[in-house]
C-alpha positions in Angstrom: 0.1 0.0 -0.2 3.1 2.4 0.3 4.8 2.0 -2.6 5.3 5.2 -4.3 4.0 7.3 -2.0 7.1 8.8 -0.8 7.5 10.4 -4.0 4.0 11.5 -4.3 2.0 14.5 -2.4 -0.3 13.4 -0.1 -2.9 15.1 1.5 -4.6 14.9 5.3 -8.0 13.4 3.6 -5.7 11.0 1.9 -3.7 10.3 5.0 -6.9 9.4 6.5 -8.4 7.2 4.0 -5.1 4.8 3.5 -5.4 4.6 7.9 -9.1 4.0 7.1 -7.5 0.7 5.1 -5.2 0.0 7.6 -7.6 -0.3 10.2 -10.4 -2.6 8.2 -7.8 -4.7 7.4 -6.7 -5.3 11.0 -10.4 -5.7 11.7 -10.9 -8.0 9.4 -8.0 -10.3 9.8 -8.6 -10.4 13.7 -12.4 -10.2 13.7 -12.5 -7.0 16.0 -14.7 -3.9 15.6 -13.9 -1.0 18.1 -11.5 1.3 17.0 -9.9 1.0 20.6 -9.0 -2.7 19.9 -7.9 -2.1 16.6 -5.7 0.5 17.7 -4.7 -1.6 20.8 -3.7 -4.5 18.1 -2.1 -2.1 15.9 0.5 -1.2 18.4 0.9 -4.6 19.4 1.8 -6.0 16.1 4.2 -2.6 15.5 2.4 -1.3 12.5 2.7 3.0 13.0 -0.1 5.5 12.1 -0.1 5.8 8.2 1.3 9.9 8.5 4.4 8.9 10.3 5.2 6.2 7.9 4.7 8.2 4.7 6.8 10.9 6.3 9.4 8.6 7.4 9.5 7.5 3.9 9.4 10.8 2.1 12.8 11.7 4.3 14.4 8.7 3.6 13.5 8.7 -0.5 14.3 12.9 -0.6 17.6 12.5 1.2 18.8 9.6 -1.1 17.7 12.1 -3.8 19.6 15.0 -2.5 22.7 13.1 -2.6 22.5 11.5 -5.8 25.3 12.1 -8.5 22.6 11.3 -11.2 22.4 14.4 -13.6 18.5 14.0 -13.5 18.4 13.7 -9.8 20.7 17.5 -9.5 17.7 18.7 -11.7 15.2 18.4 -8.9 17.4 18.2 -6.0 16.1 22.0 -4.6 12.7 20.2 -4.7 13.6 17.5 -2.8 15.2 19.8 -0.1 12.1 21.9 -0.2 10.2 18.5 0.5 12.3 18.1 3.8 12.2 21.2 4.6 8.0 21.0 4.6 8.1 17.5 6.4 10.4 19.2 9.0 11.8 16.1 10.1 15.6 15.1 10.9 16.8 13.9 7.8 19.9 12.9 9.6 18.0 9.4 11.0 18.9 8.0 7.6 
């Protein structure tokens, strides 16, 4: 489900839709219906919130993109740096 999200802009409503899919999958797999139980199950299975996962993947992707020696990547390097600034996470984690 996360494939390619690091390269695409994702707004808040899309993030909520992705989280809904994750919650529904956990609910069906574990035969759980309440929101609290589903949240507990996602924590127990170490499945972080979608917005955190997408942000981490964006940081990793943009950092690699900024450090790439590829000439095409150098054209869009400023865009990748602005994405890192917009995310506001520490890019040195990766």
